[in-house]
N, C-alpha and C positions, 0 to 999 in steps of 0.2 A: 518705397522701393524705386530705384532708378533702373531703367531698362531701355530697350529700343522699341519704336513703333513706327508704322507707316501712317503719316498724317497728311491730310488734304487741307490746304490753306485757302482754297477758293475754287470756283467753277473754272474748268478748263485747264487746271494745273495738273502736274504729275504728282504722284505720291512721294512724299519726302520722308525718308527713313532717318530718324533722328532720336536723340535722347528724350525720353518722357519720364514722368514720375507717376507712379500708381499708388493710390492710398490703400491702407489696410482695410480689411472687411469690417463693416459696421453691422448693426442689427439686421439679421436675416441674410447676411452676405457671406460669400466664400471667395477665396483667392485660388486661382487655377493656374498651374504651369502647363501651357499648351504644347502639344506635340505637333499639331498641324492645323492649317486653316485653308479652307477652300477659297478660290478666287471666283466668286460668284458675279454674274452679270449685274445683279442688283447694286453692287458697290460702284459699278461703272456709271450708274444713273446719278450718283453723287458727283462724279467728275463732269458729266454733261449738264448737270443742273436739272435733270428730269425729275429727281426726287428732292423736294425742298426740305431744308433743315432750318432750325432756328437761327444758327450762326455757324461760322467756321472759326477755328479748325475742327475737323472731324477725324477720328481714328476709325479706319474702315475695318471690315471683316465681321461676319456674323455666322460663319460655319466653322466651328472649332471643336477640338477634342483634346482632353488632357487629364491631369491628375490634380485633385484638390490638395493644396499645400497649407492653407489656413482656413479656419472656420470662425466666423463671428458669433456673437451672442444671439441666442434665439433660433439658431439653425436646427432644423429637424430632418432626419433621414439622410444626412450627408456627414462624412467625417474625413479627416486627413487620410490621404492614400486612395480614396475612391476615384475610379475612372468615370469621366463624365463626357457628355456631348452637349453642346449648346443648342438651345431651341430659340430660333430668332423671334418667335412669339412666346413671351413668358406665359406660364400657365399656373395660376394660383390655386385652382381647383375648387374655389368656393363662390366666386362671383356668379351672377345669373347665367352668362353664356357657358362657363365651365360646368355649372350645375346641371345644365340641360345637354351636356355632352359635346359642347362646342369649345373646347380648349383653344382652338386656333383663333377664336374671337375673344379671348380673355380680355377683361376690362383693363388689365395692367398694360396692355399694348397701346393705350391712349398716348403715352409719352415716348413711343419708339423713336420718333424723329426729333423730339425735343431734347432727348439725351439726359434728362434729369433722373437720378437714381430712384428706384422704387422705395427704398427704405427712408430716405430723408430729403429727397429733392435736390441733393447736391451733386457734385461731380467728383469722380474718382481718378480722373486722368488730367494731368497738366503738361503742357509743352510750352517752352519759352515763357513761363510764368503765367500762361493763360489757361482757363478751363477748356477742356476738349470734349466734344460730344462723341460718345461711342456709338457706332452704327448698331442700331437695334438694341441698344442698352448693353452691348457686348464689347465690340472692338477687338476682334481676334487677330488683327494684323499687328500683334505684339506677342512675345513669348509668355507674357503674363497678363492676367486680367482679374479685376475684382468686380464680381457681379452678384445679383440677387439670386437666392436659391430657386426662385421661380423660373429662372432662365437657363438652368442646367438640368440634365436628366442623367441619373446614374446608370452605367452600363456594366456588363460583365467584364472582368479584368483581362480575359484572354482574347478579346477582340482587338485586332490591330488598330492602334489609334490613328495611324496615318491615312486610313480610309474611313474610319468611323465618323470623322467630321462631316462627310458628305450627307449623312442623314439628318443633319441639323437644318437643312434647307432644301437643296436641289433635288435630292433623291426622293425625299418624302413628298415634296410638292408635286413632282411629276407623277410618281406612283399613285398618290391619292387622287390626282386630277383624273386619272383613268379609272381607278378601282372604286373610288368613293363618289366624287362629284359627277363624273360622267356616268358612273355606274355601268361600266361595260359588262355585258352579259355574254355567255358562250354563244358563238356563232354570229356575233355582230360584226359589221364592217366599221372600222375606226380609221379616221384620218388624224394624223399629228402634223401640225404646221410648225416647223422649226425644231431642229433636234440638237440643241446645245445641252448644257448641263441639266436642264429640267426636262426638255423634250425627250432625251434618250430614256429617261425613266418613265415618262408617259408611255413610251413604246414598250418598255419592260412590263409595266403594269397592265397594259391592254393585252399583251400576249399572255401574261400569267392569268388574266381573267377569262381567257378562252376565246378571244376574238378570232373570227375566221380569217379576216384580213386586217393587217395593220399597215396602212398606206401613208408614207411619209412624203411631205413636201418640204424640200430643203435645197437652197441654191448651191451649197458647197458640196462638191462631188465626194470628197473624202468623208464628210459626215454622213452622206447617203450610204457609203460603204459600211461605216461603223454601225449605222442604224440596222442594217441587215444582220449584223452579229448580235444585236440586242433584241431581235424578235420581229423586225419589220418584214413584211412579205413583198411589198412593192415600194419603189421610191420614184419621185419625180422632182425635177428641178424647179418647177414653177406651177402656179395655179392653172395657168393656161395649158400646160402639158398634162396636168393631173385630171382636169375636169372630164374630158372625153373618155379617158381611160377608166376613171372611177365609174362613170356612167355605164360603160360596157361591162366592166367586171361585176357590177351589182344588178345587171339587167334593168337599168334605169331607175333603181330605187335609191341610189346614192348611199352615203354613210349614215348609220344610225347615230354615231357619235363623232364629233370633231373637237379636237383639243388644240387650242392656240397657245403655243409655247415659244413664239418668236422672242428674240432678245429685247427688241424695242418695238412694241406693238403700235400700229398706226390705225386710224379710223377705217381705212379701206380693208384691213385684215378681217374685220367683222363681216363685211359683205362677202368676202371671199370664202370665209369659213361656212357661212350659212348657205352659200351657193352649192357647196358639195355635201351639205347635210340634207337628208331626205325628210319627207313629211313625218311629223311626230318625233323628229330627232332632236338632239341636243348639241349645242356648241358651247364649249367651256372656255372661258377667258382666263388663262393663267398667266400669260406674259404680261410684263409691266411696260408702261409707256410713260411719256412725260405728263406730270401732274397737271400741267396747263392745257393739255390737249383734250378738248371736250367734244370734238367733232367726230361723229361716227357715221359711217355709211352702211345702210342696210335697206332691204326692201321690206317696208312695212306691210305691203300687200302679201308677200310670201310668208312673213312672220305670222300673220293672222290666219290666212286661208290654209296654210300647210301646217299650222299649229306647231311651229318650231319653238324651241326653248333656248334662250341665251342666258348662261349662268356664269357668274364670277366665281373665282376660287382663290383662297389663300391657304398656304401650307397643305394643299391638296384636300382640304376639308377634314384633315385628320387631327387627332389629339396628340400633342407631342409626347406626353408621358406614356401613352400606350404605343404609338406608332414607332417611335425611335427604337425601343427594345425589340418590338416585333419584326421590324425590317432587318435589324442586325441578326436576329435569329434566323430569318430567311437566308441571309448572307452566309451564316455559318453552315446552313444545310445545303448550300449550293444552289438555292433557288432565286437568288438576287445577285447580279453582278455589280461589284463595287471596284475591285482592283482594275477591271478592264476600262472603267470610266476615267481613270487618272492617266492622261497621256503624257504629262510633263510635271516633274517636281522642281520647285524653285526654292532658292534661299529668300529670306526677307529682302535682302538687298536687290534682288532681281524682280521685284514685284511689278515694276513698270514694263519690263520685258514680258512678264506673264500676261499682263492685260493687253499688250500689243499682239501677242500670239492669239489671244481670244478674239480680238477684233479681226485678225487675219484668217480666222477659221481653222487654226492649226491644232486646236485642242478640243476634246470633249470637256475635260475638266483639267485646269491647272491647280496645283496644290503647293502651298508653302509648307515645307517641313522644317521645323525648328531644330537647331543644333546648339551645342554649348557656345558657339561663336555668336549666336544671336542674343545671348542672355547677359 
């Protein structure tokens, strides 16, 4: 099938919207006609080179929602016409991590950045006669994709597809970082550092878990305002402004939980997070940084003597096949905000403007919404 896609040909370049060819589904695969794709900060790390890939070109996008149009041999539990959301971590359900309840660490994720298909190790996308790596084995910056059944989750057909895509990464990652990995309990004080597409949902999750205070540190004034609508109780422009206020609000005990959801995490962010985390507290590292950055600043003295916990998180520690339908159910019941997260909708042709708006702090989430003109 010939269609369009947003391709990245090298570090530092813009996304190139051009003709691509997508192969038919093979063993265990389905083809999906996408309705929407989120513009996640993780794809920006491909542009900056912070996330390494085997080679370029790459087709971006890993938050998608759509309708199954073709089913390959050996597919179970999916049929043509099913509505699905992509999971940026595939979940086979049978490997050791999946079997012990850690679908977010599924062994099929080993080739996420290599781009080779799960079924046969080949490539399903070509551009200018070359194989193309699909971001997270997906590539949702195209109105069609051919993916393994382990990478999509069936959802109820009455859920709006233009917002359902968000639970494929950002919403679930942020929500789970608060509710699962940080394990926020009623009455606790929570700090969220950075409130973009992931951090806003850490705010939602912490508030839903019963946090007494949800205190946001975010340099962009408009995002601080949006965070208050999502459940934040206090906002600060910097760690320097936040620290004395948190100390006063908590009577010197500081936060029980701190969640780092900045878009491009740096080594000094760890020290900052632990500095506002109280004794016996936990700091959760959710934000992504450059893969080559191995320098971290923290006080080993405090880490030991105040028994603080520093914990990494991927997909919010949640299982895609359980979490995606559960969060969409909360959305249907009015307990999770999704529509309010989407600040601007773009056409595929406007993808570079969408990412510039993200860099400029103009959006909580930008979304590509596909129309017939894209196909």
